[in-house]
VOMARFI-428887 format. One record per residue: z, y, x negated of N, C-alpha, C in turn; chain; residue number from 1; residue in three letters. Coordinates in steps of 0.2 Angstrom, whole numbers, plus 5000, padded with zeros to 4 digits. Layout:
BEGIN
Z | Y | X | Z | Y | X | Z | Y | X | A | NUM | Ala
...
END
This chain:
BEGIN
5055 | 5046 | 5080 | 5058 | 5049 | 5085 | 5057 | 5045 | 5092 | A | 1 | Unk
5063 | 5045 | 5096 | 5062 | 5041 | 5102 | 5058 | 5044 | 5107 | A | 2 | Unk
5056 | 5040 | 5112 | 5053 | 5043 | 5118 | 5057 | 5049 | 5121 | A | 3 | Unk
5064 | 5048 | 5122 | 5068 | 5053 | 5125 | 5068 | 5059 | 5121 | A | 4 | Unk
5069 | 5058 | 5114 | 5069 | 5064 | 5110 | 5062 | 5068 | 5110 | A | 5 | Unk
5057 | 5064 | 5110 | 5050 | 5067 | 5111 | 5050 | 5071 | 5118 | A | 6 | Unk
5052 | 5068 | 5123 | 5052 | 5072 | 5129 | 5057 | 5078 | 5129 | A | 7 | Unk
5063 | 5077 | 5127 | 5067 | 5083 | 5127 | 5064 | 5089 | 5123 | A | 8 | Unk
5061 | 5087 | 5117 | 5058 | 5093 | 5113 | 5052 | 5096 | 5117 | A | 9 | Unk
5048 | 5092 | 5121 | 5043 | 5094 | 5125 | 5045 | 5099 | 5130 | A | 10 | Unk
5050 | 5097 | 5134 | 5053 | 5101 | 5139 | 5056 | 5108 | 5136 | A | 11 | Unk
5059 | 5107 | 5130 | 5062 | 5113 | 5127 | 5056 | 5118 | 5125 | A | 12 | Unk
5051 | 5115 | 5122 | 5046 | 5120 | 5119 | 5040 | 5121 | 5124 | A | 13 | Unk
5039 | 5117 | 5130 | 5034 | 5118 | 5134 | 5027 | 5115 | 5131 | A | 14 | Unk
5028 | 5111 | 5126 | 5022 | 5108 | 5123 | 5021 | 5101 | 5127 | A | 15 | Unk
5015 | 5101 | 5130 | 5013 | 5095 | 5134 | 5011 | 5089 | 5130 | A | 16 | Unk
5012 | 5083 | 5132 | 5011 | 5077 | 5129 | 5006 | 5072 | 5132 | A | 17 | Unk
5003 | 5068 | 5128 | 4999 | 5063 | 5131 | 5003 | 5058 | 5134 | A | 18 | Unk
5001 | 5055 | 5140 | 5005 | 5050 | 5143 | 5007 | 5044 | 5138 | A | 19 | Unk
5013 | 5041 | 5138 | 5015 | 5036 | 5133 | 5011 | 5030 | 5135 | A | 20 | Unk
5009 | 5029 | 5141 | 5005 | 5023 | 5142 | 4998 | 5023 | 5139 | A | 21 | Unk
4995 | 5029 | 5137 | 4989 | 5029 | 5133 | 4989 | 5025 | 5127 | A | 22 | Unk
4995 | 5026 | 5123 | 4995 | 5022 | 5117 | 4998 | 5016 | 5118 | A | 23 | Unk
5002 | 5015 | 5123 | 5005 | 5008 | 5124 | 5004 | 5006 | 5132 | A | 24 | Unk
4998 | 5002 | 5133 | 4997 | 5000 | 5140 | 5002 | 4996 | 5143 | A | 25 | Unk
5007 | 4993 | 5139 | 5012 | 4989 | 5141 | 5018 | 4993 | 5143 | A | 26 | Unk
5018 | 4999 | 5143 | 5023 | 5004 | 5144 | 5025 | 5003 | 5152 | A | 27 | Unk
5030 | 5000 | 5154 | 5031 | 4998 | 5161 | 5037 | 5002 | 5164 | A | 28 | Unk
5038 | 5000 | 5170 | 5044 | 5003 | 5174 | 5051 | 5002 | 5170 | A | 29 | Unk
5052 | 4996 | 5168 | 5058 | 4995 | 5164 | 5059 | 5000 | 5158 | A | 30 | Unk
5053 | 5000 | 5155 | 5053 | 5005 | 5149 | 5054 | 5012 | 5151 | A | 31 | Unk
5051 | 5014 | 5156 | 5051 | 5021 | 5159 | 5058 | 5022 | 5161 | A | 32 | Unk
5062 | 5018 | 5164 | 5069 | 5019 | 5166 | 5073 | 5019 | 5160 | A | 33 | Unk
5072 | 5015 | 5156 | 5076 | 5015 | 5149 | 5076 | 5022 | 5146 | A | 34 | Unk
5069 | 5024 | 5145 | 5068 | 5031 | 5142 | 5072 | 5036 | 5146 | A | 35 | Unk
5071 | 5036 | 5153 | 5074 | 5041 | 5157 | 5082 | 5041 | 5156 | A | 36 | Unk
5085 | 5035 | 5156 | 5092 | 5035 | 5154 | 5094 | 5038 | 5148 | A | 37 | Unk
5090 | 5037 | 5143 | 5091 | 5040 | 5136 | 5090 | 5047 | 5136 | A | 38 | Unk
5085 | 5050 | 5140 | 5084 | 5057 | 5141 | 5090 | 5060 | 5145 | A | 39 | Unk
5092 | 5057 | 5150 | 5098 | 5059 | 5153 | 5104 | 5060 | 5149 | A | 40 | Unk
5105 | 5055 | 5145 | 5111 | 5055 | 5140 | 5110 | 5061 | 5135 | A | 41 | Unk
5104 | 5062 | 5133 | 5103 | 5068 | 5128 | 5105 | 5075 | 5132 | A | 42 | Unk
5103 | 5075 | 5138 | 5105 | 5081 | 5142 | 5112 | 5082 | 5144 | A | 43 | Unk
5115 | 5076 | 5145 | 5123 | 5076 | 5146 | 5126 | 5078 | 5139 | A | 44 | Unk
5124 | 5076 | 5133 | 5126 | 5078 | 5127 | 5126 | 5086 | 5126 | A | 45 | Unk
5121 | 5089 | 5129 | 5119 | 5096 | 5129 | 5124 | 5100 | 5134 | A | 46 | Unk
5127 | 5096 | 5138 | 5132 | 5099 | 5143 | 5130 | 5099 | 5150 | A | 47 | Unk
5124 | 5095 | 5152 | 5122 | 5095 | 5159 | 5126 | 5089 | 5162 | A | 48 | Unk
5127 | 5090 | 5169 | 5131 | 5085 | 5173 | 5126 | 5083 | 5178 | A | 49 | Unk
5126 | 5076 | 5179 | 5122 | 5073 | 5185 | 5125 | 5074 | 5191 | A | 50 | Unk
5122 | 5077 | 5196 | 5125 | 5078 | 5203 | 5122 | 5075 | 5208 | A | 51 | Unk
5117 | 5071 | 5207 | 5113 | 5067 | 5212 | 5107 | 5064 | 5209 | A | 52 | Unk
5102 | 5063 | 5214 | 5096 | 5060 | 5213 | 5090 | 5063 | 5217 | A | 53 | Unk
5084 | 5063 | 5214 | 5078 | 5065 | 5217 | 5074 | 5059 | 5218 | A | 54 | Unk
5071 | 5058 | 5224 | 5066 | 5053 | 5225 | 5059 | 5056 | 5224 | A | 55 | Unk
5055 | 5053 | 5221 | 5048 | 5055 | 5220 | 5043 | 5051 | 5223 | A | 56 | Unk
5037 | 5053 | 5225 | 5032 | 5050 | 5228 | 5034 | 5045 | 5234 | A | 57 | Unk
5038 | 5048 | 5238 | 5040 | 5045 | 5244 | 5035 | 5047 | 5250 | A | 58 | Unk
5031 | 5052 | 5249 | 5026 | 5054 | 5254 | 5020 | 5050 | 5252 | A | 59 | Unk
5019 | 5045 | 5257 | 5013 | 5040 | 5256 | 5006 | 5044 | 5256 | A | 60 | Unk
5006 | 5050 | 5259 | 5000 | 5054 | 5260 | 4997 | 5056 | 5253 | A | 61 | Unk
5002 | 5057 | 5248 | 5000 | 5059 | 5242 | 4999 | 5054 | 5236 | A | 62 | Unk
5000 | 5048 | 5238 | 4999 | 5043 | 5233 | 4992 | 5042 | 5230 | A | 63 | Unk
4987 | 5043 | 5234 | 4980 | 5043 | 5231 | 4979 | 5049 | 5226 | A | 64 | Unk
4982 | 5055 | 5228 | 4981 | 5061 | 5223 | 4984 | 5059 | 5216 | A | 65 | Unk
4989 | 5056 | 5216 | 4993 | 5055 | 5209 | 4992 | 5048 | 5207 | A | 66 | Unk
4989 | 5043 | 5210 | 4988 | 5037 | 5208 | 4994 | 5033 | 5208 | A | 67 | Unk
4999 | 5035 | 5212 | 5005 | 5031 | 5212 | 5006 | 5028 | 5219 | A | 68 | Unk
5008 | 5021 | 5219 | 5008 | 5017 | 5225 | 5015 | 5016 | 5227 | A | 69 | Unk
5021 | 5018 | 5224 | 5027 | 5017 | 5226 | 5032 | 5022 | 5224 | A | 70 | Unk
5038 | 5023 | 5227 | 5042 | 5029 | 5225 | 5045 | 5028 | 5218 | A | 71 | Unk
5048 | 5033 | 5215 | 5052 | 5033 | 5209 | 5058 | 5037 | 5210 | A | 72 | Unk
5062 | 5037 | 5205 | 5068 | 5042 | 5206 | 5070 | 5044 | 5199 | A | 73 | Unk
5074 | 5050 | 5199 | 5077 | 5053 | 5193 | 5083 | 5057 | 5195 | A | 74 | Unk
5086 | 5059 | 5190 | 5093 | 5063 | 5191 | 5091 | 5070 | 5192 | A | 75 | Unk
5096 | 5073 | 5196 | 5097 | 5080 | 5197 | 5103 | 5082 | 5193 | A | 76 | Unk
5102 | 5088 | 5190 | 5108 | 5090 | 5186 | 5111 | 5097 | 5189 | A | 77 | Unk
5117 | 5098 | 5187 | 5120 | 5105 | 5189 | 5116 | 5110 | 5186 | A | 78 | Unk
5113 | 5109 | 5180 | 5108 | 5114 | 5177 | 5102 | 5115 | 5180 | A | 79 | Unk
5100 | 5110 | 5184 | 5093 | 5111 | 5187 | 5094 | 5113 | 5195 | A | 80 | Unk
5100 | 5114 | 5197 | 5101 | 5116 | 5204 | 5100 | 5124 | 5203 | A | 81 | Unk
5096 | 5127 | 5208 | 5094 | 5134 | 5207 | 5095 | 5138 | 5213 | A | 82 | Unk
5096 | 5144 | 5212 | 5095 | 5149 | 5218 | 5090 | 5154 | 5216 | A | 83 | Unk
5087 | 5157 | 5221 | 5082 | 5162 | 5220 | 5085 | 5168 | 5218 | A | 84 | Unk
5080 | 5173 | 5215 | 5074 | 5171 | 5213 | 5074 | 5166 | 5207 | A | 85 | Unk
5069 | 5162 | 5206 | 5068 | 5157 | 5201 | 5063 | 5159 | 5196 | A | 86 | Unk
5064 | 5159 | 5190 | 5059 | 5160 | 5185 | 5056 | 5154 | 5183 | A | 87 | Unk
5049 | 5153 | 5184 | 5045 | 5147 | 5183 | 5041 | 5147 | 5177 | A | 88 | Unk
5043 | 5152 | 5172 | 5039 | 5153 | 5166 | 5039 | 5147 | 5162 | A | 89 | Unk
5045 | 5144 | 5162 | 5046 | 5138 | 5157 | 5043 | 5131 | 5160 | A | 90 | Unk
5041 | 5131 | 5166 | 5039 | 5125 | 5169 | 5032 | 5124 | 5167 | A | 91 | Unk
5030 | 5118 | 5166 | 5023 | 5116 | 5165 | 5019 | 5113 | 5171 | A | 92 | Unk
5014 | 5117 | 5173 | 5010 | 5115 | 5179 | 5014 | 5114 | 5185 | A | 93 | Unk
5019 | 5119 | 5187 | 5024 | 5118 | 5192 | 5020 | 5117 | 5199 | A | 94 | Unk
5023 | 5113 | 5203 | 5022 | 5112 | 5210 | 5028 | 5113 | 5214 | A | 95 | Unk
5027 | 5115 | 5221 | 5033 | 5116 | 5225 | 5033 | 5111 | 5231 | A | 96 | Unk
5039 | 5108 | 5233 | 5039 | 5103 | 5238 | 5045 | 5104 | 5242 | A | 97 | Unk
5043 | 5105 | 5249 | 5049 | 5105 | 5254 | 5052 | 5099 | 5256 | A | 98 | Unk
5058 | 5098 | 5255 | 5062 | 5092 | 5256 | 5068 | 5092 | 5260 | A | 99 | Unk
5070 | 5087 | 5263 | 5077 | 5087 | 5265 | 5082 | 5084 | 5260 | A | 100 | Unk
5088 | 5087 | 5260 | 5093 | 5085 | 5255 | 5099 | 5083 | 5258 | A | 101 | Unk
5101 | 5077 | 5257 | 5107 | 5074 | 5259 | 5113 | 5075 | 5254 | A | 102 | Unk
5119 | 5076 | 5257 | 5125 | 5076 | 5253 | 5129 | 5070 | 5256 | A | 103 | Unk
5131 | 5066 | 5251 | 5134 | 5060 | 5253 | 5141 | 5060 | 5255 | A | 104 | Unk
5143 | 5057 | 5260 | 5151 | 5056 | 5262 | 5154 | 5050 | 5259 | A | 105 | Unk
5150 | 5045 | 5259 | 5152 | 5038 | 5256 | 5146 | 5034 | 5253 | A | 106 | Unk
5148 | 5029 | 5250 | 5143 | 5025 | 5246 | 5139 | 5020 | 5251 | A | 107 | Unk
5132 | 5021 | 5252 | 5128 | 5017 | 5257 | 5127 | 5010 | 5253 | A | 108 | Unk
5126 | 5005 | 5257 | 5125 | 4999 | 5254 | 5118 | 4996 | 5257 | A | 109 | Unk
5115 | 4991 | 5253 | 5109 | 4988 | 5256 | 5110 | 4984 | 5262 | A | 110 | Unk
5105 | 4984 | 5267 | 5106 | 4981 | 5273 | 5108 | 4985 | 5279 | A | 111 | Unk
5110 | 4991 | 5277 | 5113 | 4996 | 5283 | 5107 | 4998 | 5287 | A | 112 | Unk
5108 | 4998 | 5294 | 5103 | 5001 | 5298 | 5104 | 5009 | 5298 | A | 113 | Unk
5099 | 5012 | 5302 | 5099 | 5019 | 5301 | 5106 | 5023 | 5304 | A | 114 | Unk
5109 | 5020 | 5309 | 5115 | 5023 | 5311 | 5120 | 5022 | 5305 | A | 115 | Unk
5121 | 5017 | 5302 | 5126 | 5016 | 5297 | 5124 | 5020 | 5291 | A | 116 | Unk
5118 | 5021 | 5289 | 5116 | 5025 | 5284 | 5117 | 5032 | 5285 | A | 117 | Unk
5116 | 5035 | 5291 | 5117 | 5042 | 5293 | 5125 | 5043 | 5293 | A | 118 | Unk
5129 | 5038 | 5294 | 5136 | 5039 | 5294 | 5139 | 5040 | 5287 | A | 119 | Unk
5135 | 5038 | 5282 | 5136 | 5039 | 5275 | 5135 | 5046 | 5272 | A | 120 | Unk
5131 | 5050 | 5277 | 5129 | 5056 | 5275 | 5133 | 5061 | 5278 | A | 121 | Unk
5136 | 5066 | 5273 | 5141 | 5071 | 5276 | 5137 | 5077 | 5279 | A | 122 | Unk
5132 | 5079 | 5275 | 5128 | 5085 | 5278 | 5121 | 5085 | 5275 | A | 123 | Unk
5117 | 5089 | 5279 | 5109 | 5089 | 5277 | 5107 | 5096 | 5277 | A | 124 | Unk
5103 | 5097 | 5272 | 5101 | 5104 | 5271 | 5093 | 5104 | 5269 | A | 125 | Unk
5090 | 5110 | 5271 | 5083 | 5110 | 5268 | 5083 | 5112 | 5261 | A | 126 | Unk
5077 | 5110 | 5258 | 5077 | 5111 | 5250 | 5070 | 5112 | 5248 | A | 127 | Unk
5069 | 5115 | 5242 | 5063 | 5115 | 5238 | 5064 | 5111 | 5232 | A | 128 | Unk
5060 | 5107 | 5230 | 5060 | 5104 | 5223 | 5054 | 5107 | 5220 | A | 129 | Unk
5055 | 5110 | 5214 | 5050 | 5112 | 5209 | 5049 | 5106 | 5204 | A | 130 | Unk
5043 | 5103 | 5204 | 5042 | 5098 | 5199 | 5037 | 5101 | 5194 | A | 131 | Unk
5037 | 5097 | 5189 | 5032 | 5099 | 5183 | 5030 | 5093 | 5179 | A | 132 | Unk
5024 | 5094 | 5176 | 5021 | 5089 | 5172 | 5021 | 5090 | 5165 | A | 133 | Unk
5025 | 5086 | 5161 | 5024 | 5087 | 5154 | 5018 | 5083 | 5151 | A | 134 | Unk
5014 | 5080 | 5156 | 5008 | 5077 | 5154 | 5002 | 5081 | 5157 | A | 135 | Unk
4997 | 5084 | 5153 | 4992 | 5088 | 5155 | 4988 | 5086 | 5161 | A | 136 | Unk
4987 | 5090 | 5166 | 4983 | 5089 | 5172 | 4986 | 5084 | 5177 | A | 137 | Unk
4993 | 5083 | 5176 | 4996 | 5078 | 5181 | 4993 | 5071 | 5180 | A | 138 | Unk
4991 | 5069 | 5174 | 4988 | 5063 | 5173 | 4994 | 5058 | 5170 | A | 139 | Unk
4996 | 5053 | 5173 | 5001 | 5049 | 5171 | 5001 | 5042 | 5175 | A | 140 | Unk
5005 | 5037 | 5172 | 5006 | 5031 | 5176 | 5013 | 5032 | 5179 | A | 141 | Unk
5015 | 5028 | 5184 | 5022 | 5028 | 5186 | 5027 | 5028 | 5181 | A | 142 | Unk
5027 | 5023 | 5176 | 5032 | 5023 | 5171 | 5032 | 5029 | 5167 | A | 143 | Unk
5026 | 5033 | 5165 | 5026 | 5039 | 5162 | 5031 | 5044 | 5166 | A | 144 | Unk
5029 | 5044 | 5172 | 5033 | 5049 | 5177 | 5040 | 5048 | 5177 | A | 145 | Unk
5042 | 5041 | 5177 | 5049 | 5040 | 5177 | 5052 | 5042 | 5171 | A | 146 | Unk
5049 | 5040 | 5165 | 5052 | 5042 | 5159 | 5054 | 5050 | 5158 | A | 147 | Unk
5049 | 5054 | 5161 | 5050 | 5061 | 5161 | 5054 | 5064 | 5166 | A | 148 | Unk
5059 | 5060 | 5168 | 5064 | 5062 | 5173 | 5061 | 5063 | 5180 | A | 149 | Unk
5056 | 5059 | 5182 | 5053 | 5059 | 5188 | 5050 | 5066 | 5190 | A | 150 | Unk
5048 | 5069 | 5185 | 5045 | 5076 | 5185 | 5049 | 5081 | 5188 | A | 151 | Unk
5056 | 5080 | 5188 | 5060 | 5085 | 5191 | 5061 | 5092 | 5187 | A | 152 | Unk
5060 | 5097 | 5190 | 5061 | 5104 | 5187 | 5067 | 5107 | 5189 | A | 153 | Unk
5067 | 5109 | 5196 | 5073 | 5112 | 5199 | 5074 | 5110 | 5206 | A | 154 | Unk
5079 | 5111 | 5209 | 5081 | 5110 | 5216 | 5084 | 5116 | 5219 | A | 155 | Unk
5081 | 5118 | 5224 | 5084 | 5124 | 5228 | 5086 | 5121 | 5234 | A | 156 | Unk
5093 | 5122 | 5236 | 5096 | 5119 | 5242 | 5098 | 5125 | 5247 | A | 157 | Unk
5096 | 5124 | 5253 | 5098 | 5129 | 5258 | 5105 | 5127 | 5261 | A | 158 | Unk
5106 | 5130 | 5267 | 5113 | 5129 | 5270 | 5113 | 5122 | 5273 | A | 159 | Unk
5119 | 5119 | 5271 | 5120 | 5112 | 5274 | 5123 | 5113 | 5281 | A | 160 | Unk
5121 | 5108 | 5285 | 5124 | 5107 | 5292 | 5127 | 5100 | 5292 | A | 161 | Unk
5132 | 5099 | 5295 | 5135 | 5092 | 5296 | 5130 | 5087 | 5299 | A | 162 | Unk
5130 | 5081 | 5296 | 5126 | 5076 | 5299 | 5129 | 5073 | 5304 | A | 163 | Unk
5126 | 5072 | 5310 | 5129 | 5069 | 5316 | 5124 | 5064 | 5319 | A | 164 | Unk
5127 | 5059 | 5322 | 5123 | 5054 | 5325 | 5117 | 5056 | 5329 | A | 165 | Unk
5118 | 5062 | 5332 | 5113 | 5065 | 5337 | 5107 | 5067 | 5333 | A | 166 | Unk
5107 | 5067 | 5326 | 5102 | 5069 | 5322 | 5097 | 5063 | 5320 | A | 167 | Unk
5099 | 5057 | 5322 | 5096 | 5051 | 5320 | 5088 | 5051 | 5322 | A | 168 | Unk
5087 | 5052 | 5328 | 5080 | 5052 | 5331 | 5076 | 5058 | 5328 | A | 169 | Unk
5079 | 5064 | 5327 | 5075 | 5069 | 5324 | 5074 | 5068 | 5317 | A | 170 | Unk
5078 | 5065 | 5313 | 5076 | 5063 | 5306 | 5070 | 5059 | 5306 | A | 171 | Unk
5068 | 5056 | 5311 | 5061 | 5052 | 5311 | 5056 | 5055 | 5314 | A | 172 | Unk
5057 | 5062 | 5316 | 5051 | 5065 | 5320 | 5051 | 5072 | 5319 | A | 173 | Unk
5054 | 5075 | 5314 | 5054 | 5082 | 5313 | 5047 | 5084 | 5309 | A | 174 | Unk
5045 | 5090 | 5309 | 5039 | 5093 | 5306 | 5042 | 5098 | 5301 | A | 175 | Unk
5037 | 5099 | 5296 | 5039 | 5105 | 5291 | 5033 | 5109 | 5291 | A | 176 | Unk
5034 | 5116 | 5291 | 5029 | 5121 | 5290 | 5030 | 5124 | 5284 | A | 177 | Unk
5025 | 5124 | 5279 | 5026 | 5127 | 5272 | 5022 | 5133 | 5272 | A | 178 | Unk
5025 | 5139 | 5270 | 5021 | 5145 | 5270 | 5022 | 5148 | 5263 | A | 179 | Unk
5017 | 5152 | 5261 | 5017 | 5156 | 5255 | 5016 | 5163 | 5257 | A | 180 | Unk
5021 | 5168 | 5256 | 5020 | 5175 | 5257 | 5018 | 5175 | 5265 | A | 181 | Unk
5020 | 5171 | 5269 | 5019 | 5171 | 5276 | 5013 | 5168 | 5279 | A | 182 | Unk
5009 | 5165 | 5274 | 5003 | 5161 | 5276 | 5004 | 5154 | 5276 | A | 183 | Unk
5003 | 5150 | 5281 | 5004 | 5143 | 5282 | 4999 | 5140 | 5277 | A | 184 | Unk
5002 | 5136 | 5272 | 4999 | 5132 | 5267 | 4998 | 5125 | 5268 | A | 185 | Unk
5003 | 5122 | 5272 | 5002 | 5115 | 5274 | 5008 | 5113 | 5279 | A | 186 | Unk
5007 | 5108 | 5282 | 5012 | 5105 | 5287 | 5013 | 5098 | 5286 | A | 187 | Unk
5018 | 5095 | 5288 | 5020 | 5088 | 5287 | 5024 | 5085 | 5292 | A | 188 | Unk
5024 | 5079 | 5293 | 5029 | 5075 | 5298 | 5033 | 5071 | 5294 | A | 189 | Unk
5039 | 5070 | 5297 | 5044 | 5065 | 5294 | 5041 | 5058 | 5292 | A | 190 | Unk
5037 | 5056 | 5296 | 5034 | 5049 | 5295 | 5030 | 5049 | 5289 | A | 191 | Unk
5028 | 5054 | 5286 | 5025 | 5054 | 5279 | 5030 | 5051 | 5274 | A | 192 | Unk
5036 | 5051 | 5275 | 5041 | 5048 | 5270 | 5042 | 5041 | 5272 | A | 193 | Unk
5038 | 5037 | 5268 | 5038 | 5030 | 5269 | 5038 | 5027 | 5276 | A | 194 | Unk
5034 | 5031 | 5280 | 5032 | 5029 | 5287 | 5037 | 5030 | 5292 | A | 195 | Unk
5043 | 5032 | 5290 | 5048 | 5033 | 5296 | 5054 | 5039 | 5294 | A | 196 | Unk
5053 | 5042 | 5288 | 5058 | 5048 | 5287 | 5063 | 5047 | 5282 | A | 197 | Unk
5067 | 5052 | 5280 | 5071 | 5052 | 5275 | 5077 | 5046 | 5275 | A | 198 | Unk
5079 | 5044 | 5280 | 5083 | 5038 | 5280 | 5080 | 5032 | 5277 | A | 199 | Unk
5074 | 5031 | 5278 | 5070 | 5026 | 5275 | 5070 | 5027 | 5267 | A | 200 | Unk
5070 | 5033 | 5265 | 5070 | 5034 | 5258 | 5077 | 5032 | 5255 | A | 201 | Unk
5082 | 5034 | 5259 | 5089 | 5032 | 5256 | 5089 | 5025 | 5256 | A | 202 | Unk
5087 | 5021 | 5261 | 5087 | 5014 | 5261 | 5083 | 5011 | 5255 | A | 203 | Unk
5078 | 5014 | 5254 | 5074 | 5012 | 5248 | 5078 | 5012 | 5241 | A | 204 | Unk
5081 | 5018 | 5241 | 5084 | 5020 | 5234 | 5090 | 5015 | 5233 | A | 205 | Unk
5094 | 5014 | 5238 | 5100 | 5010 | 5237 | 5098 | 5002 | 5236 | A | 206 | Unk
5092 | 5000 | 5237 | 5090 | 4994 | 5236 | 5087 | 4992 | 5229 | A | 207 | Unk
5087 | 4997 | 5225 | 5084 | 4997 | 5219 | 5089 | 4995 | 5213 | A | 208 | Unk
5087 | 4990 | 5209 | 5091 | 4988 | 5203 | 5092 | 4994 | 5198 | A | 209 | Unk
5087 | 4999 | 5198 | 5087 | 5004 | 5193 | 5091 | 5010 | 5195 | A | 210 | Unk
5094 | 5009 | 5201 | 5099 | 5015 | 5204 | 5106 | 5013 | 5203 | A | 211 | Unk
5110 | 5018 | 5201 | 5117 | 5018 | 5201 | 5119 | 5019 | 5208 | A | 212 | Unk
5125 | 5016 | 5210 | 5128 | 5018 | 5217 | 5129 | 5025 | 5218 | A | 213 | Unk
5127 | 5027 | 5224 | 5128 | 5034 | 5226 | 5136 | 5035 | 5228 | A | 214 | Unk
5138 | 5041 | 5226 | 5145 | 5042 | 5227 | 5146 | 5048 | 5231 | A | 215 | Unk
5152 | 5049 | 5235 | 5153 | 5055 | 5239 | 5152 | 5061 | 5235 | A | 216 | Unk
5149 | 5066 | 5238 | 5147 | 5072 | 5235 | 5140 | 5072 | 5232 | A | 217 | Unk
5137 | 5066 | 5230 | 5131 | 5066 | 5227 | 5125 | 5069 | 5232 | A | 218 | Unk
5121 | 5073 | 5229 | 5115 | 5075 | 5232 | 5109 | 5070 | 5232 | A | 219 | Unk
5105 | 5070 | 5237 | 5099 | 5065 | 5237 | 5094 | 5069 | 5240 | A | 220 | Unk
5089 | 5071 | 5236 | 5083 | 5075 | 5238 | 5078 | 5069 | 5239 | A | 221 | Unk
5075 | 5069 | 5246 | 5072 | 5063 | 5248 | 5064 | 5064 | 5248 | A | 222 | Unk
5061 | 5069 | 5245 | 5054 | 5069 | 5243 | 5050 | 5074 | 5248 | A | 223 | Unk
5045 | 5076 | 5245 | 5041 | 5081 | 5249 | 5038 | 5079 | 5255 | A | 224 | Unk
5038 | 5083 | 5261 | 5036 | 5081 | 5267 | 5028 | 5083 | 5268 | A | 225 | Unk
5027 | 5088 | 5264 | 5020 | 5090 | 5264 | 5016 | 5089 | 5257 | A | 226 | Unk
5010 | 5091 | 5256 | 5008 | 5090 | 5249 | 5012 | 5095 | 5244 | A | 227 | Unk
5012 | 5093 | 5238 | 5015 | 5097 | 5233 | 5010 | 5102 | 5230 | A | 228 | Unk
5011 | 5108 | 5231 | 5006 | 5114 | 5230 | 5008 | 5118 | 5224 | A | 229 | Unk
5003 | 5120 | 5220 | 5004 | 5124 | 5214 | 5007 | 5131 | 5216 | A | 230 | Unk
5011 | 5133 | 5211 | 5015 | 5140 | 5212 | 5014 | 5144 | 5206 | A | 231 | Unk
5015 | 5151 | 5207 | 5014 | 5156 | 5202 | 5019 | 5161 | 5203 | A | 232 | Unk
5021 | 5165 | 5198 | 5026 | 5171 | 5199 | 5024 | 5176 | 5204 | A | 233 | Unk
5028 | 5179 | 5207 | 5027 | 5184 | 5212 | 5026 | 5181 | 5219 | A | 234 | Unk
5026 | 5175 | 5220 | 5026 | 5172 | 5227 | 5033 | 5171 | 5230 | A | 235 | Unk
5033 | 5171 | 5236 | 5038 | 5169 | 5240 | 5036 | 5163 | 5245 | A | 236 | Unk
5040 | 5158 | 5244 | 5038 | 5152 | 5248 | 5044 | 5151 | 5254 | A | 237 | Unk
5042 | 5149 | 5260 | 5046 | 5147 | 5265 | 5045 | 5140 | 5268 | A | 238 | Unk
5050 | 5137 | 5270 | 5049 | 5131 | 5274 | 5053 | 5131 | 5280 | A | 239 | Unk
5050 | 5129 | 5285 | 5054 | 5128 | 5292 | 5053 | 5121 | 5294 | A | 240 | Unk
5059 | 5118 | 5295 | 5060 | 5111 | 5297 | 5061 | 5111 | 5305 | A | 241 | Unk
5055 | 5110 | 5308 | 5056 | 5110 | 5316 | 5058 | 5104 | 5318 | A | 242 | Unk
5063 | 5104 | 5323 | 5066 | 5098 | 5326 | 5073 | 5097 | 5324 | A | 243 | Unk
5075 | 5100 | 5318 | 5081 | 5099 | 5315 | 5085 | 5106 | 5316 | A | 244 | Unk
5092 | 5106 | 5316 | 5096 | 5112 | 5317 | 5097 | 5115 | 5310 | A | 245 | Unk
5092 | 5116 | 5306 | 5092 | 5119 | 5299 | 5089 | 5126 | 5299 | A | 246 | Unk
5092 | 5130 | 5295 | 5089 | 5137 | 5294 | 5083 | 5137 | 5290 | A | 247 | Unk
5079 | 5141 | 5291 | 5073 | 5142 | 5287 | 5075 | 5143 | 5280 | A | 248 | Unk
5071 | 5140 | 5275 | 5073 | 5141 | 5268 | 5067 | 5145 | 5265 | A | 249 | Unk
5069 | 5150 | 5261 | 5065 | 5155 | 5257 | 5067 | 5155 | 5250 | A | 250 | Unk
5062 | 5155 | 5245 | 5063 | 5156 | 5238 | 5058 | 5160 | 5235 | A | 251 | Unk
5060 | 5165 | 5231 | 5056 | 5170 | 5227 | 5055 | 5167 | 5220 | A | 252 | Unk
5049 | 5168 | 5218 | 5047 | 5165 | 5211 | 5045 | 5171 | 5206 | A | 253 | Unk
5048 | 5171 | 5200 | 5047 | 5176 | 5195 | 5044 | 5173 | 5189 | A | 254 | Unk
END
């Protein structure tokens, strides 16, 4: 059985796996992305359609927590795009992450400055990504995480607002307040994302050999601005993106 088939079975059954790097210390990023592509192909055979990309571990403040020192990426599917309430029963050790989501207007290219990158973005929305770990205790290497689809579980996207040049400064200086049932659980600043915000995440992604070109209409989830926090059924989570003209996002979990 291939790594991709093993992962698909694990996600379908909820049975967690030992990290592949435990048995194969040479399991590297190239092998991880090859396994991810194969897993994506299996999901496409099952009828899922890729609608964008999620960036993972772009928040440098959580690198030490997970032992990851650089961002990764994985696909977002039409089948993982969610609206509340969301059942999280099938997710393994789920965490919630407040993120900004870009919808692309055109294909960005390496070397673009922030103004040119923002001109490639059609609209911006608040989002929640629910991530999960097929590896017990969230113990893995970066290649393991890549192989498992960059830990993607579901993406909740709020109301989009047109991206305008006037937003450029705010994209480097907004804050996020993350609440659960009305209680503030964490706060974060745009600079947590690779030092300068989500446009830097977009720049990072388009410079990678492992990335396919982004197309008009693609979604790009740029990574959690706060810590990734554990969730359970019955909770309602809210995210407020202060400094940006975005509506507060709320999602109920069942």
